[in-house]
N, C-alpha and C positions, 0 to 999 in steps of 0.2 A: 534399496534405493539410496540415492545420493543427491543432495541438493547443494548447488553452488550458490553462495551468497556473498554480498559485501555487508558489513555490519550496519551501515546507515541506510541501505536501500529500503524505501517504504514498500516497494513491490515484493522484495524478498521477505520482508517482515510479514506481509499479507499471507504468503505461502506458509511461513513458519507457524503463524497463528492457526491457519486451517489444519496443518498437520497435528498440532497439539489438540485442537478441539475435536478432531476426528480420531485421535489416539492412534495415529499411524506412525510406526517406527521408521526413521529415516536418518541417515548420516548427514550431518551438516558440515559442509566444507567451506571455510571462510577464505575468500580470495582477497589478498591485501591490495593488489593493483590489477585492474582489468587491462590496463595499458601495457603492462610488463610483457616482454617478449616471451617469458616462460609461463604466462598465464595458462592454466589448464582448460579454461572455458571454451576457447574456439574449437577445441577438438570435439566438443559436444554441441556447440551452438555457433554456427558460422557468423552470427552477428557479434559474438564475443561479449554478450550481455548476461546479467543476472536478473532474476533467478533462472537457473537452468536445472531441470530435474532429470537425472539419469536413472532409468528403470533397471530392474534386476537383469533384464535380458540385453542391456546395453543401449537400448533405444533412448532417445532424449526428447524432452518436452520443453517448450518455451513459447510465449512469455507467461507472466503471472496469471492472466485470464485463462489461458489454456490449461495451465497446471492446476489451478484451483477447481476448475470444472472437472478435470480428471479425478482429482483427489476426492471431491464430494461424492462422486459415483463409485469410488473404489470400495467403500464400505457403507453399510446402512446406518452406521453410528452418527447421530447428530447431523442430519442433513442441513446444510447451510444455504442451499439454493432450492427454493420451492419447486414442486412438480407442476403446480398449476401454471399455465402459460402466461397469464397476465402478471401473477405474483412473481414469477421467475424474471420476466422482463423488467419489472419494477426494481427488483433487487439488483439486477445486472446494470440497470441505468444508474443507480446510486454508485455502483462500483466504477462505471465509466466516468462519472463526474469526479469521484475522488481521485482516480488514477490520472485524469486529465489535469486536475489541480496540482498533483505531484509533478506532472510533466512541466507545467508552467513554472513551478518553484525550481525545478532542476535547471530550466532555461535561465532563470534569474541568477541562480548561483553561478552557472557557467559564464554568464555575461560579466558578472562582478569579479570574476577571477582574471579577466583580461586586464591589461594595463589601463589605468584610469583614462588616459588620453584616447584609448581605442574603444572604450565602452559606449554603447548606444543607449541613451536614456529612453528612447522611444520603445526599444525592445523590452526594457525592464518595466516600463509603464504598462505596455500592452499585456505582458504576462501577469503582472500584479493585478490588473483589472480582472483577469480570469479567476484568480484566487479569491478576490474580494466578492465578485459576483457569485462564485460557487458557495462561499460561506453564507452569504445572505440567502441564497436559494435553499441550501440545506437546512438552515435554521427555520426558515418559513415553512418548509414542507414537513419538518419534524414536529413543529409546534410543541405541544405539551406531552407528546408521547414518550414512552420510555425508550423505544427503539427507533431506528431510522426508517425502516420500511415494515409496516405492519405491527403485529402484536408479539412477535417473537424475535429473539436474537438470530441474526442471519449474516450472510456474506456482506450485506450492505453495511452493517455495523463494523465489521472487520475492516473493510476498505476505508470507511470514514475514519475509524480509529487510527489506522496506519497513516493516513493523510495528516490528521491532527498531530500525531507524534512527530511527523516530519516537519510540520509547521513549527512546532516547539524547537526542533533542532536547528532549522535554518532561518526562521523568521520570528524569533521569540519577541521581537520588538513590537509586533502587531497587537499584542495584548488581546487576542481573540476571545479569551474567556470572559472578559468584562462585557464585550459587545454581544456575545452569543452564549448566554448562560445555559441554554438548553444543550448546546453542543459540549460545553464544559462539563455539564452533568453527565452526559453520555460517556465522555472520555474517562471521567472519574470512575464510573461504573465499570467500564471496560478494563481499567487498570487493576481492578480487583481480581480479574481472571488471571490465573498463572500463564495462560497463553500470551497475554499482553505484557504482564510484568516481566516475564522471563525473556522477552524479545525487545525490550526497550533499547533504542539505539544509543550508543555512547555519545555524550555531548561533546563532539569534536568535529 
């Protein structure tokens, strides 16, 4: 298998963490620019986005939600998505929230890359509200628990951890650790795992 990524993508990091936790061998192909004319990704994903997973038979899977679902069922090692219907829905809801917050951060980053006179402050404010509401909700629901959803490490923690790492990368000025110490504690615990420490995005 072959996984196309960009180094800073939180969605690609989520897949990399799942691969490591499931102990699945996979070639990692780092794409420097998805916008480049010679980008290899569109040959496997018509959207030209990462992560894109190419299977051994040449079939491709995208996006991260589809890929991690496939990988979790590929081997019985360390199931990250519960089999129980309600527990599975709970974990996937955490994933949806974390991914949605990453979507909002990406939107802010893209808006701020526009010339100052063309930036729309209302767009930035609207997307930042999603991030702030998401952090409050996550902190409230997690409470004093060790893990995000339930009593064991799961895809929920992976998704939240990748979101928090992207928050550090793109919006370090928020100082989220001070306001949400339980989320800070979770991220610190996650960073002890090689799957997270080895996939930390470059600070650029």
